[in-house]
C-alpha positions in Angstrom: 16.1 3.9 12.2 18.6 2.1 12.5 19.8 -2.0 10.9 23.0 -3.6 11.3 24.7 -6.7 9.8 28.5 -7.9 10.0 30.8 -7.9 7.2 31.3 -11.2 5.4 34.3 -9.8 2.9 37.1 -7.6 2.1 35.2 -5.4 0.2 34.0 -1.9 0.2 31.2 -0.5 2.1 29.0 0.4 -1.1 29.0 -3.4 -2.5 28.8 -5.0 0.9 25.4 -3.2 1.8 24.0 -3.7 -1.8 23.9 -7.5 -1.4 21.4 -6.4 1.7 19.5 -4.2 -1.0 20.8 -1.1 0.0 20.3 0.8 -3.3 22.1 3.8 -4.4 20.1 6.1 -3.5 19.2 4.7 -0.3 23.1 5.4 0.5 22.5 8.9 -0.5 20.1 9.6 1.6 22.0 8.6 4.1 24.4 10.9 3.3 22.2 14.0 2.4 19.7 13.3 4.6 21.0 13.5 7.7 22.1 9.5 8.4 24.8 8.0 8.8 27.1 5.1 8.2 29.0 3.2 10.5 31.9 0.6 11.2 32.8 -0.8 14.2 31.3 2.1 16.4 33.1 5.3 13.5 31.6 6.9 10.7 32.5 5.8 7.1 32.0 6.4 3.8 30.7 5.0 1.3 34.1 3.8 -0.2 35.8 2.2 3.2 37.0 -1.0 2.4 35.7 -3.5 5.2 37.8 -6.4 7.2 35.2 -9.5 8.0 33.8 -9.7 11.1 33.4 -5.8 11.2 30.1 -4.4 12.2 28.8 -2.0 9.9 25.4 -0.1 10.7 23.5 2.4 8.8 21.1 5.1 10.4 18.6 5.9 7.7 16.4 9.7 7.9 12.8 9.7 8.7 10.7 9.9 5.7 8.1 12.8 6.0 4.7 12.4 4.7 3.3 13.9 1.5 1.9 17.1 1.9 0.3 16.0 -1.1 -1.4 13.5 0.5 -4.1 14.3 3.1 -4.2 12.2 6.1 -8.0 11.4 7.4 -8.9 9.7 10.2 -11.1 6.2 9.6 -11.6 3.0 11.6 -9.1 0.2 9.8 -8.8 -3.3 10.9 -4.9 -4.0 10.8 -4.3 -8.3 10.6 -0.7 -7.4 11.1 1.4 -5.1 12.5 5.9 -4.2 13.8 8.3 -1.2 12.9 8.8 -2.3 8.6 4.9 -3.7 7.4 2.1 -3.8 8.0 -1.0 -5.4 6.3 -4.6 -4.3 6.2 -8.2 -5.9 6.0 -9.3 -3.5 3.7 -13.2 -3.2 2.9 -14.5 -2.9 -0.7 -15.5 -0.3 -1.7 -13.0 2.1 -1.1 -10.3 2.9 -3.8 -6.5 2.3 -2.5 -5.2 5.2 -4.0 -5.7 9.4 -4.4 -7.0 9.9 -8.4 -9.4 12.6 -9.7 -12.3 10.2 -9.0 -11.0 10.0 -5.7 -10.1 11.2 -2.7 -11.0 8.9 0.7 -8.5 6.1 0.0 -6.7 4.0 2.1 -3.8 5.7 1.6 -4.7 9.0 3.3 -6.3 6.9 6.1 -3.5 5.2 6.8 -1.1 8.2 6.4 -3.9 9.3 9.1 -3.3 5.9 11.5 0.5 7.4 10.8 0.3 10.9 12.3 -2.2 9.9 15.2 0.4 7.5 16.2 2.9 10.0 15.6 5.4 7.8 13.9 8.8 8.3 12.7 8.0 7.9 9.5 5.1 9.7 7.6 5.4 8.8 4.0 2.9 5.4 3.4 4.3 2.8 0.6 1.7 0.3 -0.6 3.2 -2.8 -1.7 0.0 -4.6 -2.7 -3.1 -2.8 -3.2 -6.3 -3.8 -4.1 -8.5 -2.5 -7.1 -11.6 -0.2 -5.5 -14.7 -3.0 -4.9 -12.0 -6.2 -4.2 -12.2 -6.6 0.1 -9.0 -8.2 2.0 -5.5 -8.5 2.8 -3.6 -4.9 1.6 0.7 -5.0 2.2 2.2 -1.8 3.2 5.9 -1.1 3.9 6.3 1.3 6.4 9.9 2.3 5.7 11.7 3.2 2.1 14.4 0.5 2.9 11.1 -2.2 3.5 9.4 -1.5 0.7 12.4 -2.2 -0.9 13.2 -5.5 -0.1 9.9 -6.2 -0.6 10.2 -4.5 -4.0 12.9 -7.5 -5.0 10.2 -10.0 -3.7 7.9 -8.4 -6.3 10.2 -8.5 -9.1 11.0 -12.5 -8.2 7.4 -13.4 -7.1 7.8 -14.2 -4.2 5.0 -12.4 -3.1 2.0 -14.4 -3.1 -1.4 -13.5 -2.6 -4.8 -16.1 -3.3 -8.7 -14.4 -3.7 -11.8 -16.4 -3.3 -14.4 -15.5 -6.1 -17.8 -16.5 -6.6 -18.2 -17.3 -9.9 -21.2 -18.2 -12.1 -22.0 -19.8 -15.4 -23.7 -22.0 -17.6 -21.4 -24.6 -18.9 -19.3 -27.0 -16.7 -16.3 -25.2 -14.9 -13.6 -28.2 -13.8 -13.0 -28.5 -10.6 -8.9 -27.3 -11.4 -6.9 -25.9 -13.8 -5.5 -22.8 -15.1 -6.1 -20.0 -17.3 -3.4 -19.2 -19.7 -4.5 -15.8 -21.9 -3.3 -13.1 -22.9 -4.4 -9.8 -21.5 -4.8 -6.7 -23.3 -6.5 -3.2 -23.4 -10.0 -2.8 -24.7 -9.8 -1.1 -28.1 -13.1 0.7 -26.9 -12.2 1.7 -23.8 -9.3 3.1 -21.3 -10.7 0.7 -18.2 -11.6 -2.2 -19.5 -9.0 -5.0 -20.8 -10.1 -8.3 -22.9 -8.1 -11.4 -23.7 -6.4 -11.0 -27.0 -4.0 -11.7 -29.1 -1.3 -9.8 -29.1 -1.7 -8.8 -25.9 0.3 -9.6 -21.7 1.0 -12.7 -21.6 -1.6 -14.0 -17.8 -2.1 -17.1 -16.2 -4.5 -17.6 -13.0 -4.7 -20.6 -11.1 -7.5 -22.1 -9.5 -9.1 -24.5 -7.2 -13.2 -24.6 -7.1 -13.7 -24.8 -2.9 -17.6 -25.6 -3.2 -20.7 -25.4 -5.8 -24.2 -24.3 -5.6 -25.4 -25.2 -9.2 -23.9 -22.8 -11.2 -22.2 -20.7 -8.7 -18.8 -21.7 -7.4 -16.1 -20.7 -4.7 -13.1 -20.3 -6.4 -9.4 -20.2 -4.8 -7.4 -18.4 -6.6 -4.0 -17.8 -7.6 -2.2 -15.8 -9.4 0.9 -16.0 -11.4 0.7 -13.1 -13.2 -0.3 -9.4 -12.3 -2.1 -8.0 -15.2 -5.3 -5.2 -14.7 -8.0 -7.2 -13.6 -6.9 -10.6 -14.9 -9.3 -12.6 -12.3 -12.4 -10.8 -13.3 -10.9 -10.3 -17.7 -10.5 -14.4 -17.4 -13.1 -16.2 -15.2 -15.3 -14.0 -18.1 -13.5 -15.4 -20.9 -14.5 -19.1 -19.8 -18.2 -18.1 -19.5 -17.5 -17.5 -15.8 -17.7 -14.5 -15.2 -17.4 -13.0 -11.0 -21.1 -12.4 -9.6 -21.6 -8.6 -9.3 -19.1 -7.6 -11.9 -21.4 -6.3 -14.3 -18.3 -4.9 -16.3 -17.9 -8.4 -17.3 -20.8 -9.7 -17.8 -21.0 -10.2 -14.0 -24.5 -11.3 -12.8 -26.5 -8.7 -10.4 -28.8 -11.3 -9.5 -28.0 -12.4 -5.9 -27.6 -9.1 -4.0 -23.8 -9.0 -4.4 -23.5 -5.3 -5.3 -19.8 -5.3 -6.1 -17.1 -8.0 -8.1 -17.1 -10.7 -5.7 -13.3 -11.1 -5.6 -11.7 -11.1 -2.3 -7.6 -11.5 -1.4 -7.5 -13.9 2.1 -4.2 -15.2 1.6 -0.5 -13.5 1.6 2.4 -15.0 1.9 6.1 -13.0 2.1 9.6 -13.3 3.0 9.9 -11.2 6.2 13.6 -10.1 5.6 14.0 -8.2 9.3 12.6 -10.9 10.8 13.6 -13.7 8.7 11.2 -15.8 8.3 7.9 -16.9 6.0 4.8 -14.5 7.0 2.0 -15.7 6.2 -1.5 -14.2 7.4 -5.5 -14.9 6.2 -8.5 -13.0 5.9 -12.1 -15.0 6.4 -14.6 -14.4 3.6 -16.5 -10.6 3.8 -19.9 -10.8 5.0 -21.4 -10.1 2.1 -19.6 -13.5 0.0 -21.1 -15.3 3.9 -24.5 -14.3 3.4 -24.2 -15.3 0.5 -23.7 -18.6 0.7 -25.8 -19.3 4.0 -28.8 -18.2 1.9 -27.1 -20.7 -1.1 -26.6 -23.8 1.4 -30.4 -24.0 3.0 -32.0 -23.2 -1.1 
């Protein structure tokens, strides 16, 4: 895969490329795995001194897929795809990555898709993942350089994700608000989390979209990314997610998983040089319950 840049400083190639988030690791990959650096059409190394206006081209070698990740053919719903990124509308009930308990995962299906399409780069780069029973938007980079550039945005909290959740509680949920409470591992479990002094700072912002008695559809924005953050925070304020029996959610309304759906994703596309915004509609189990509640 080839990328080109115009030098705007009188500096070494490696210093100039660092401004474009080309890491030392990627430069090493270019050097030792069949890539090349060209300056004005001539092969050069990373220490070559550039003049302003020089055309710098990097050829990045193809990425082979990990042999340990099995490619599985499975129908997927893609909401965006170009040469650099892919955005999937993930169904609930499927884990993002393989583990001891899960082998048929989104990562397996994405590799299966890459193999079927005969893409040059076969490595699966997950930028944003979701829990097994959370549905909605997942973002993938289609090559390592794209992944590195979005990692920088993740570090700067420049990638925005918003979620819909169905929550239920006995008290009053304010129309909008912020839940700021530290989250730590549960003392008695390696899976669950809890609000606790000494935990990591966590900030969840929400707004009620619609209410049906004691059940509310809320639009949520995460300002931090702690494990189970939305589930823990809403349980903490007395409004656990429907279907989330791990954190006290009601199982009485036909929702068979935590009622959580990533419906909006926004990030700066570094190759198109524009902000990209993708939305996902409410999943069927949300819509079916809302329809039922609306006519009661």
